C-alpha positions, 0 to 999 in steps of 0.5 A: 950567129944563132938564128931560130927560124919559125918553120911551118913546112911551107916553101917560104920558111924552108928557103929562109932557113936555107938562106940563113944556113948558106950565110953561115949561121947556126940555124935551128928550126922551131914550129908551134903547135897551136891546135891540140892533135894537129901535127900537119905543120910539125910533120912538114917542118920536120921534113924540111929540117931533115933535108937541111940537117938542122935541129928542129923543135916543136913547141906547144903554144895552145894555151897562149894561142887560145888566149890571144887569138882564138878568144879574141876571134870569137869575141869579135864575131860575136860583136858583129866584126870581122877579125884578122887573127893573123895580125894578132898571131904575129904580134902575140904568138909567133913574135911573142910566145914562140920567139920567147922560146927561141930566146931561151935557147940563146938565139941572137935572132928570130927569123920567119918566111914573111915577104917583108924587109927590115931596115934601120934608119939614121936615128936607129929606129927599125923600119918595117918595109914591104916585101920586094914582091908586091904580089906577095908582100905581107907587111900588112900582117906585121904592122902590130909588131913593136920596135923591140920585136923588129930589132931581133927579127930577120926576113930572109926572103923579103928581097925575093919574088915568090918565083925565085923562092920556089926556084931556090927550093927546087934547086936546094932539094926542098921539092916537097916544100916547093910544090906545097900549095899555099894555105888560104884557110885560117890555121885553126879552122881546117876547111875554113868554116868559121861559123861551124867552128864558133857554133861548135865551141858555143861561143856565139848565140847565132839566131836568125834575124832580119835582113833589111835595106837602108830604109829598114824594110825587111827583105829576108832572114839571115841565119846568124850575124857571124855568117856575114861580113861587110861587102859580102854578096854571096849566100844572102838568099835574097831574090832581087833584080840586082845584086845586094851586098852587106853594108852593115851588121847590127849585133844589138838588133841582130840585123844585117843591112844590105844595099847595092854595090855602091853602098859598100863604098865609104870615105871615112873610118875610125880606127883604134889600137894604133901601133905606130912604128915610125916614131911617136904617134901623129899628134895632128893630121898627116897624109898617108897611104892606107890599106883596109884589107890585105888584098886591097890596094893602098889609097890616099888618106888623111889620118887625124887623132881624135882623142881617147885612142881613136883616129879618123881616116878620111880617104880621097876616094871611096873604098869598098868593104871597110869592115870593122875588126879588120886591120888598117895599115898606113904606109909612106912609100914602101915603109909601114908607118903603123897600123890599127883596128877598124872600129867603124865606118864613118867619122866620130860623132 
């Protein structure tokens, strides 16, 4: 069986490729270049491919990445939201444009180094499940994949812990990949300064504006709304007896609202752009476990359709830093039911 593996040069995709090779598959490495002139990933991936002795191809996907990821990223920040570019990249680029390149080579399956698993239920539906290592589970970032994408996807390290992955890398001669630190930055923004990135592109008209409390009292001046996200504490520049956190961003008023820590907790949100993997989308209220950010623990909630493609989520207990633009993902046990985009805190009018 021919399998194309998305090689980033990191330890997870390197070990995923090695596992597939050991299983007897014909393995081909594929790396995407999404930023013109940035050859860090292609070079690292080529090194891995060389150790494994597998063919390796680099595909320029800058135009697709610009259209589906970067342009959306800029629009979301301009609207006062906090986007999650990895979710869109997985759906439209990695499992979209890059996988299409793989299919054109006659590949049977497309593999990545994600810590997630795929199973098939009795009805023939593909189930997206959490990675075995709870601390490294990446199912949150894959909740927008489709049944068709899952049907030809393989996650070879999904059953392994991160420690096991690193041990396999070291034992398999992939020491460089095993010792490479995990990236914590947005891949297309080296250094992670998204505000500088947005300003240099001229995508936002960031203007100073008021920082106010929930009563509308002006407490200070912000440096542009794109520099803030719900739940943020640092960088506010406020002199106060107690810490203040961003509780809301109002683009139309060019204002940032802050409050005490308890003010960033909310029990309700409205989501849209729902991708439902577990059959048809719910037509009535169902009980779920929901996660509002990758690092947040799941929490018990009720998910209710409200029409116009919007869904109301009510948590049993208040959740911190529910940020519009972020993904909300729904689980039952270790299975992903589906996911959507947070439109706003609170309920529908």
